[in-house]
C-alpha positions in Angstrom: 110.8 130.2 102.0 113.7 129.4 99.7 114.6 132.0 97.1 115.0 129.2 94.5 112.2 127.9 92.3 111.6 124.2 92.7 112.9 122.4 89.6 110.1 121.1 87.4 110.3 117.3 87.0 108.8 117.3 83.5 108.2 119.6 80.6 105.2 117.6 79.4 103.2 116.4 82.4 101.3 119.6 83.1 98.3 120.5 81.0 99.2 122.0 77.6 97.0 125.0 78.3 96.1 126.3 81.8 93.7 129.1 82.8 94.0 131.2 85.9 91.1 133.4 87.0 92.7 136.2 89.1 96.2 137.6 88.6 97.1 138.9 92.0 100.0 137.6 94.0 98.7 134.0 94.2 97.3 133.9 90.7 100.5 135.3 89.2 102.6 132.8 91.2 100.4 129.9 89.9 100.8 131.2 86.3 104.6 131.4 86.8 104.8 127.8 88.0 102.9 126.4 85.1 104.8 128.5 82.6 108.2 127.2 83.9 106.8 123.7 83.6 106.0 124.2 79.9 102.3 125.0 79.8 100.7 127.8 77.9 98.9 130.0 80.4 96.0 132.5 80.1 95.2 134.8 83.1 91.9 136.5 83.2 91.3 139.6 85.4 88.3 141.8 86.1 89.4 144.8 83.9 92.1 145.8 81.5 94.2 147.6 84.0 94.2 144.6 86.4 95.1 142.3 83.4 98.0 144.5 82.4 99.2 144.6 86.0 99.0 140.8 86.2 101.0 140.5 83.0 103.7 142.8 84.3 103.8 140.9 87.7 104.3 137.6 86.0 106.9 138.8 83.5 108.9 140.3 86.3 108.9 137.1 88.2 109.8 135.1 85.1 112.8 137.3 84.5 113.9 136.8 88.1 113.8 133.0 87.5 115.8 133.3 84.3 118.3 135.6 86.0 119.0 133.2 88.9 119.2 130.2 86.6 116.1 128.5 87.9 115.1 127.6 84.3 116.9 126.9 81.1 114.1 128.4 79.0 114.6 131.8 77.4 112.5 134.7 78.7 111.1 135.3 75.2 109.7 131.7 75.1 108.2 132.0 78.5 106.6 135.4 77.8 105.2 134.1 74.5 103.4 131.3 76.3 101.5 133.9 78.5 98.3 135.5 77.6 96.3 138.0 79.8 92.9 139.5 79.3 89.4 140.0 80.7 87.3 137.5 78.7 86.6 134.1 80.4 86.0 132.8 76.9 89.8 132.5 76.7 89.4 129.4 78.9 87.5 127.5 76.2 90.4 125.3 75.2 92.1 125.1 78.6 92.6 121.6 80.1 92.7 123.0 83.6 91.4 126.3 85.0 92.3 127.5 88.5 90.3 130.0 90.4 92.6 132.4 92.4 90.4 135.3 93.5 90.3 136.6 97.1 89.1 134.4 99.9 85.5 135.3 99.8 82.9 132.5 99.5 80.4 134.4 97.3 83.1 135.7 95.0 84.6 132.3 94.6 81.3 130.6 93.9 80.5 133.3 91.2 83.9 132.9 89.7 83.6 129.1 89.5 80.2 129.4 87.8 81.9 131.8 85.3 84.7 129.3 84.7 82.3 126.4 84.2 80.3 128.3 81.6 83.4 128.9 79.6 85.3 125.6 79.6 84.9 122.4 77.6 83.2 119.4 79.1 86.5 117.7 79.7 88.3 120.5 81.5 89.2 120.2 85.1 88.4 123.1 87.5 90.2 123.9 90.7 90.1 126.4 93.5 93.1 127.8 95.3 91.1 128.4 98.4 93.0 128.0 101.7 90.0 127.4 104.0 86.6 127.4 102.3 84.9 124.0 102.0 85.4 122.4 98.6 82.0 120.8 98.9 80.4 124.1 99.5 82.1 125.6 96.5 81.2 122.6 94.4 77.5 123.3 95.0 77.9 126.2 92.6 78.8 123.8 89.8 76.8 121.6 87.5 79.6 119.0 87.3 81.3 118.9 90.8 83.0 115.6 89.8 85.6 117.6 87.8 86.3 120.0 90.7 88.9 119.9 93.5 91.1 122.2 95.6 94.6 123.0 94.5 96.0 125.0 97.5 99.2 126.6 96.4 101.4 128.4 99.0 102.9 131.9 99.0 105.3 132.6 97.4 104.3 130.0 94.8 107.5 129.8 92.8 109.6 129.0 95.9 107.1 126.8 97.7 107.5 123.1 97.4 104.0 122.1 98.5 100.6 121.9 96.9 97.6 120.7 99.0 95.2 118.7 96.9 91.7 118.9 98.6 89.2 116.2 97.6 85.5 117.0 97.7 82.8 114.4 98.1 82.1 114.3 94.4 85.6 114.7 93.1 86.5 112.0 90.5 89.5 109.8 91.7 91.1 110.1 88.2 91.2 113.8 88.7 93.0 113.4 92.0 95.5 111.2 90.3 96.0 113.8 87.5 96.5 116.5 90.1 99.2 114.5 91.8 101.0 114.3 88.4 100.6 118.0 87.7 102.0 118.8 91.2 105.0 116.6 90.7 105.6 118.1 87.2 105.7 121.5 88.8 108.6 120.3 91.0 106.4 120.3 94.1 105.2 117.7 96.6 101.4 116.8 96.7 99.6 116.4 100.0 96.1 114.9 99.6 93.6 115.8 102.2 89.9 115.4 102.8 87.5 118.4 102.7 87.7 119.3 106.4 87.7 122.8 107.9 91.1 124.5 107.1 92.2 121.3 105.4 95.6 120.3 107.0 98.0 123.2 106.3 95.7 126.2 107.1 94.3 124.6 110.2 97.7 123.9 111.7 99.4 127.0 110.4 96.6 129.3 111.7 96.5 127.6 115.1 100.2 128.3 115.6 99.9 131.9 114.3 96.9 132.8 116.5 98.7 131.5 119.6 101.8 133.6 118.6 99.6 136.7 118.2 98.0 136.1 121.7 101.5 135.7 123.2 102.5 139.1 121.6 99.3 140.7 123.0 100.1 139.4 126.4 103.7 140.6 126.3 105.2 137.2 126.6 108.0 138.2 124.2 108.7 140.4 121.2 107.6 139.3 117.7 111.2 138.7 116.8 111.8 136.5 119.9 108.6 134.5 119.4 109.6 133.8 115.9 113.2 132.9 116.8 111.8 130.4 119.3 110.2 128.5 116.4 112.9 129.1 113.8 115.8 128.0 116.1 114.0 125.6 118.4 111.9 123.8 115.9 113.7 124.6 112.6 110.8 126.5 111.1 112.1 128.4 108.1 110.2 131.5 109.3 108.4 132.1 112.5 104.6 132.3 112.8 104.4 136.1 112.9 106.8 136.7 110.0 104.9 134.0 108.0 101.6 135.8 108.8 103.2 139.0 107.4 104.2 137.2 104.2 100.8 135.5 103.8 98.9 138.7 104.7 97.2 139.6 107.9 93.9 139.9 106.1 94.2 136.5 104.6 95.0 135.0 108.1 92.0 136.8 109.6 89.7 135.5 106.9 90.9 131.9 107.4 90.6 132.3 111.2 87.0 133.5 110.9 86.2 130.5 108.8 87.7 128.1 111.3 86.2 129.9 114.3 82.7 129.4 112.8 83.4 125.7 112.0 85.6 124.6 114.9 84.9 126.9 117.8 86.6 129.3 120.2 90.1 128.0 119.8 90.2 129.7 116.4 88.8 133.0 117.6 90.9 135.8 116.0 92.8 137.9 118.6 91.9 141.5 118.9 95.4 142.6 117.9 95.0 140.8 114.5 91.6 142.5 114.0 93.0 145.9 114.9 96.0 145.7 112.6 93.8 144.6 109.6 91.4 147.4 110.4 94.3 149.9 110.3 95.4 148.6 107.0 98.6 147.0 108.3 98.4 143.8 106.3 102.0 142.7 106.4 104.7 142.7 103.7 102.3 143.8 100.9 101.5 147.1 102.7 104.9 147.6 104.3 103.9 146.9 107.9 102.3 144.1 109.9 104.1 142.6 112.9 107.3 143.8 111.2 108.3 146.8 109.1 108.9 145.8 105.5 110.7 147.6 102.7 111.3 146.3 99.2 
């Protein structure tokens, strides 16, 4: 959870033009990372207002990177490499397009079909899903061999990890390319098979759910549960604070996916369901297991 962006290792090893479908927190972070690494980036949103908001979100984060010296590139050059809009046709000349819409199976499948209809035959397609089977999502595509998972972590600019998820049909050359892109972004690739929750979500959610159960049972306060992991195991942030940062709704969605696939050990605690139902989703709403203020 460092405040510094990882230093890109190369200005040329990322695709020259990258598309991102979805300009929310994750999509904006993905766009930010590729812009710093030297790519031109086009972000497509569902309507003009959302596209404008995505553009502002990305420009603000780029300015922060410039201000703290995380890049030597001028803000004007970074902003000129960014395009936002609502037309998926803008992906026609992209070498890589990443789907970054909310974690909903039907929405992601529809989004991937929309991307495939717009891109060239040689373009790579990726999903930023954190839990949905890459093989299931690939079934929406006519050419699943050019599809894989690129699971970025929140906040994307400061995170040093990308989980590369390999589907049963994914071309090995694409996996090798994805490793190179990841390293060019200044991040470390972890390659995993298409298993429920992959590696990171499965382990992270298991820890978070147990921490929530401990909070429900009154074992300790949220702060003390987190401190036990931060100080005892050197986690940069405890499981409850991390859940607030990721979003309680996101954690709940992943837990439900894992519960269906792997059984009762991933059953979401009632406390998590209640907080999400009440709109307390963590940092993005100002309250989760902690109170947040910008």
